[in-house]
N, C-alpha and C positions, 0 to 999 in steps of 0.2 A: 504493500500500500504506500509506504513512504517513498519507495523507489519510483513508483508511478507518478507521485506528486512532484518529484524533482524534475521529471522529464516533461511535465505538462507545461506548455507555454502560458505565461501570465499576461495580463493586460499591459503591464509595464513593458514586457518584451515587444508587444505590438506597437506601443507608443514610442519605444526606442527606435524601432525600424522606421516608423513614420518620421520621427525627428531626423534621422539620418537622411531620409529622402528629401525632407524640406531643406536641410543644409546643402545637400548636393544640388538641388534646384536653384537655390540662392547663389551658390558659387557659379553655376552655369550662366544664370541671368546676369550676374555682375560681369563675368568674363565677356559676354556679348558686347558690352560697351567698348572694350578694347579691340575686339576683332573687327568691329564696325569701323573704328578709326584706323586700324592697321591694314585694312583691305587695300590691295593695289588699286590705283586710280583707274576706273573703267574707261576713261577717255584715253588712257595710255596703254593699258594692258587688256588685250582681248580675252574672251573666255577660252579655256583650254579645249583641246580636241577631245571628244568623248564619243565612244562607240555607241552608247545609248542615245545620244543626241542625233547621231547620224542615222540610226535605224528607226527611231521613234519621232514622228513629227510633233511640232509644238501643239499642245492641247492645254489651253488655259483653264483648267478645271481643278486647281489646287483647293478650292473651297469644298470640293467633294471629299478630299482626303481629310481636311480639317473637320468636316462634319462627321466623317466616319470614326474619328478618334473618340467621339462621344459614344458611338455604338460599341467600340471595343471596351471602353471603361464601364459602360452599363452592363455588358455581358460579364465582366469580371465581378462587378458588384452583385449581380444576380446569382452567380455561382457561390459567392461567399455567403450571401443571405440564405441560399438553399442549404448549404452545409450547416449554418448556424441555427436557423429556425425550423426548417423543414426536416432535415435529418437529425436535428438536435445534437449535433456533434461539435461541441465547442472546441475540442482539441484540434480537429481537422480545420475548422474555420480559422483558428489562430495561426496554425502552421501556414495556411494559404496566405494570410495577411503578411506574415513575416517574409515569405518567399517573394511576393509581388513587389513590395516596397524596397526590400534589400536589393533585388536585381535592378530595379529602376534607379535606385540611388547609386549603385556601383557604376552603372552605365552613364548616368548623367555626370558623375564626378569625372569619369574618364573622358567624356566628351568635352567638358569644360577645359581640361588641360590640353586636349588634342587641338581644339580650334584656336587656343591661345598660342600654341607652339608654332603652327604653320598657317600662313595666310594665303589662300588661293584666290585667283581672279574671280570676279563675280560672274555668275551664269547669265543667260539671256532673260532676265526677269526685271523686276522693279529696282533691283540693286544697281542697274546701269545708271540710274539717277538717284543715288541714295539721299535720304533726308539727313538732317543734322540732329545730333543729340544735345539737348539743352541742359539737362540735369541727369547725371548718371544714376543718382539715387532714386529719383522718380521713375526713370526708365527701368531700373532693376526691379523695383516693386511692381511696376506695371507688367513686366515680363513674367514675374512669378505668379501674380494673381490671374493672368490670362493664359498661363502656360505658353508664353511666347507669341500670343496672338496679336497683341496690341502695342508691344514695345517696338522701338526703332532698332533694328539689327540687320546687318548685312555682313557677309564674310564668314558666317558660321558654317563653313564647309568642311569636307573631309570625314565628318561623322554626323549622320542625319539624326536629329532629335525625334522627328516624327517616326522614323523607322524603329527607334528604340521602343517607343510606346506600342507600336503595331506588333513588333516581334515578341515583346514581353507578354502582351495580351494573348497573342497567338499560342505561344507555348504554355501559358497558364491554362488556356482552354483545352489544349491537347492533354495536359496532365490531370487536371481536375474536372474536366467536363466529358470524360469518356462515356458516361452513361447517357449522354445526349448527342448521339452521332450526327443528327441534322445540324445542331449548333456548331459542332466541330467542323463540318464541311462548309457551312456558311461563313464561319470566321476565317477559314483558310482561303476561300474565294475572295472575301473582302480584303484580306491582307495582300493577296497578289494584285488585285485591282489598285489598291492604294499605292503600292510600291511602283507600279507602272505609271500612275498619274504623277507621282513625285518627280519622276524623271521627265515625263512628257510635259509637265508644266515648267520645267527648268528650275525648279526650286533647289535641286541638288544635282551634283554630278553623279554618274552611275557608281563611281568608286565610293562616294559618301554612303549610298544605300547599301552597297556590298559590304563595306566595313562594318556598318551598324548591324546588319543582319548577322554577320559572323560573330562579332563581339557579344551581341545580346544573346545569341544562341548559346555560345560557350559559357557566358556568365550565368545564364539560367541553369545550364547543366551542372555547373561547378558550385553553385550556391546552395548550401544546405538550408533546411528550414529553421533549425535552431539559431538563436541569436549568436553572432560571432563574439569572440572574447573582447574585442576593442569597444563593443557597445554595452558590455555588462555594467560598467559604472553608470551609464545613462539609464539603464534599466533599474538599477538600484535607486537612482534619484527619483525616477517616476514611481517606483514602489513606495518610497517614503511619502511622496505627495498623495498617492492613491490611498494609502493606509490612513492618512490624516484627514482626507476629505470625502472618501467614498466608503459607504458601509460595506463590510465584508460580505462577499457573495457565498451563498450556501452551495457547496459542491457535493455531488454524489457521483459514484462510480457506475459506469455502464460498459460492459464489455472490457476492452483493454485500455480504457481511458476515462477521463472525467467528462461529465456533461453538465 
């Protein structure tokens, strides 16, 4: 009984994973200010040659990809709610939470450093006539709140942020949604369509999408569900806050875990 309780993920573990994701997003959004300024001048440097651009005609439908991100996130939330309330499997739901936000956080942190280290020429999109950033702090907060939808940013190439969200959600559904085969197929088809439109709308180079697909897939496969050691102090902090503010939850055992 005691051994089971030690392995059971706590609310503080979930909040620690979420905290890590928030920090990674803030780092990424803050870095976007520098990539925007460091981007090679579009009037001087032409877009790079890209096989995807040569094979796929320009289709200005990036708004479809932006809208589909809502679908992916709703599916993830739906699977989590199903595990938590329908299956009444709190242990599974908390493992799912950890996995999703840890993978997303790892990838966004890597993206933040990648786009800062190397600046590629703008593709054939709105970044050919980039806007000016007037306040980096306001721009950072706007990027965080809107997930990069309303802040001014160009030059964030080499590692596609949209693809991180798409692939993390895709693999999440593959792993935790196997009992819903239609949902698995639909999510796969939507992922392929979105990756195609990212290149077709010239939002990213083909290599940006390819690198994001590979790194997100490998990160998802390599990330265990339990909280990593470096986040344990954060979990302890949240545990103290929870114990002082939230009434203790009654736990009962069912099968091989707590419910």
